[in-house]
N, C-alpha and C positions, 0 to 999 in steps of 0.2 A: 467622498468625493473622487475616489480613485476611479480611473476609467477602464483599467485593464484587469480587474478581478471580477470574476463571475460566480455567483453562488447558484449551485444546482441542488435542489432538494431531492436528492437520490443517493443509492448506494452504487457502488461499482462492482463488476463482475466480468466473468469471461464472455457473457452474451447479453444482450438486453432482454428484459422481463421484468419480473417481479419475485421478490423473496420475502420471507418472514424475518423481521428483526426481533430477536428476543431481548426484551427490555430488563435492564438492571434498575429496579426501583429502589435499592438499598443504598447505592453510592452515588446518587444523581446521574446515573447513566454511563458512569465511567467504564463499566464492564459489559455494556450492550454489545451484542454481537449477532452476526448472521449464522453461527454455529451455537447451538444450545449448550453443548458442554463447555464453552468458554465463558458463559455467563456464571457458571457454578451456582453457589448458595445464594447469590444475589438475585436469581430468577424467582419470581413469585407468580408466574403465570401471565404476565403482560407481555402482549406481542403487538407489532404494527406490521402491516404489509407495506413495503417500500418498493418503488420503482428501481430497476437496475439498468445503469448504462454502462458503455465501455469506455475506456480511455480512447480508443480509436474513434468513436462517435463523437466525444467531446473535442477531439483534436480537429475532426472534420468541421465541427460548428465553429470553433474558436481559434484554431490555428495551434501551432506548437507552443507548448508552455515553456517559460523560462525555469520554472521551479515546480516540483510536484512533491508533496509530502504524503506518504502512505503510511498511516497508523491504524491498521484494519482488524487488529484483534485475531490473527490468524488467517485472515482472507487475503493476505498479500500476494499469494501465488496465483490464486484466482483472478485477482485484479489484473495482474501482469499478463495472464493468458488473454485479456481483452485488449492488449497492445501490441499490434503487429505493424503499425506505422513506423517506417524509418524516422529517427529523430537525429538532429545534428547539434542542438546546443542545450537541450533540456538537463537540468540537474535534479537528481532525485534524493530525498531523505526517506529511508524506509526503516520502520521498526521491525525487527525480525526477532523470532524466538527459535529455540532449538529445532522444532518441527519445520520451520520454513526457511532457515538461513541458508542451506545449501542450495535449494532451487533458486532463491532470490539472487544469491551471489552468481550463480552459473547463468542466469537469465541476462544479467548486465554484462558479465565477462564476455558472452557470446556476442554482445552488441558493441563491444569496444569501450566499455567503461572501466574506469579505475575505481576501487572500493576504498573508502577511508571509514574506520570506526571511530565514531565520535568519543566513545568512552575510552579508547586507547591512545589515540594521538594523531600526529601528522603523516606518519609513514603510511604507504598504501598497503593494503591487505593483499597478498598475492595467493593465498590458499584459504578455501572455505573452512578448512579445519580450525584455522586460527581465529575465527570469529567466535566471540563469546555466545552462550546459549541465549542470552537476551542482550540485543545491541540495537543502537541506532546507527545505520550505514548510510553514508554519503556516497552517492555514485556520479561521477564526473566523466564526460565523454573524452576519450583520449585520441580516437581515430576518426 
């Protein structure tokens, strides 16, 4: 009965289109990904074609979100490349890994967000080098 939550059956990326989703059939989909190498041994040849939208497009349709969670198995940077709309109040929770943490950290820093690492505590992270190789980062607008 919630009126302000919308379900979109799609993936997110830097541009609208379509991509292959490499399905993990071993763990119930927990490791499904848009990048074949991230599915690892759980991939047994099953794929789906999924429509891809951008965060800009969704914001245009629904307005600025209050909260965005991005847990995209390595596609975080590509998703953020599809977000160029200026935001004023959105809070983000982003799961990062060693390969994506620097770019994600810098993206939000450049847009006036403070970064907090859920695994570490309540002090803001000021340097991306201090972010663990795998972490959940909370980004809150400061300016």
